[in-house]
C-alpha positions as CSV (number, residue, x, y, z in Angstrom):
1,M,-55.0,-4.2,-11.2
2,N,-53.8,-4.7,-7.8
3,A,-50.1,-3.8,-7.5
4,K,-48.1,-5.2,-4.9
5,T,-45.4,-3.2,-2.9
6,Y,-42.2,-4.3,-2.1
7,P,-39.8,-3.3,0.5
8,R,-37.2,-1.0,-0.9
9,V,-33.6,-2.7,-0.9
10,V,-31.2,-0.6,0.5
11,P,-27.6,-1.6,-0.4
12,T,-25.4,-2.4,3.1
13,P,-22.5,0.1,3.2
14,T,-19.2,-1.7,3.0
15,K,-16.3,-0.9,5.2
16,P,-13.5,0.7,3.4
17,K,-10.5,-1.8,3.6
18,P,-7.6,-0.4,5.6
19,A,-4.7,0.7,3.6
20,R,-2.2,-1.7,3.2
21,K,1.5,-0.9,4.2
22,P,4.2,-1.5,1.7
23,I,5.6,-4.7,2.4
24,L,9.3,-3.5,2.3
25,S,8.5,-0.3,3.9
26,D,10.3,-1.1,7.2
27,W,13.5,-2.0,5.3
28,I,16.3,0.1,3.9
29,A,18.6,-0.7,0.8
30,R,22.4,-0.8,1.1
31,A,23.0,2.3,-0.8
32,E,20.4,4.1,1.5
33,L,21.9,2.8,4.8
34,A,25.2,3.7,3.4
35,R,24.3,7.2,3.0
36,E,22.8,7.4,6.3
37,L,25.7,6.0,8.2
38,D,28.2,8.3,5.9
39,V,30.1,5.0,4.5
40,T,30.4,3.4,1.4
41,P,28.2,0.4,0.1
42,D,31.3,-1.6,0.1
43,T,32.0,-0.9,3.5
44,L,28.7,-2.4,4.4
45,A,29.3,-5.3,2.2
46,R,32.7,-6.1,4.0
47,W,31.1,-5.7,7.3
48,A,28.4,-8.4,6.3
49,A,31.2,-10.6,5.2
50,D,33.2,-10.1,8.4
51,G,29.8,-10.4,10.6
52,T,30.3,-7.3,12.1
53,G,27.7,-5.2,10.6
54,P,23.9,-5.1,10.9
55,P,21.7,-8.0,9.9
56,A,20.8,-7.9,6.3
57,V,18.9,-9.8,3.9
58,K,19.2,-10.8,0.1
59,I,15.9,-10.3,-1.9
60,G,17.1,-11.0,-5.3
61,R,20.1,-8.7,-6.3
62,R,19.4,-6.1,-3.5
63,V,20.6,-6.5,-0.1
64,M,18.2,-4.8,2.5
65,Y,18.4,-4.0,6.1
66,R,15.4,-4.1,8.5
67,R,15.4,-0.4,10.2
68,A,14.7,-1.9,13.9
69,S,17.6,-4.2,13.5
70,V,19.9,-1.3,12.2
71,E,18.7,0.8,15.3
72,K,19.5,-2.2,17.7
73,W,22.9,-2.7,16.1
74,L,23.7,0.8,16.7
75,A,22.8,0.7,20.0
76,E,24.8,-2.4,20.9
77,L,27.9,-0.5,19.2
78,E,27.2,2.4,21.3
79,G,27.3,0.2,24.6
80,R,30.4,-1.7,23.5
81,N,32.6,1.5,22.6
82,G,31.6,2.8,26.0
83,N,30.2,6.3,24.0
84,G,27.0,5.9,25.1
């Protein structure tokens, strides 16, 4: 019997998928921001109602702040107060 030889099939290595960053990793909850700023969550809520606080987004029942927006807001406060 004549046996045919076939080329050996080597599986192509697949590249590992890059780890995905959690979608809310750049956001901070109101309670956490209040702790960092040493104010109450109610103060942040009042600032939001007055339009004087950092920009916020409501996601379901949670109010979230983008870290970069909070940093920008703080820098603007620093300039307005003349303390910077």
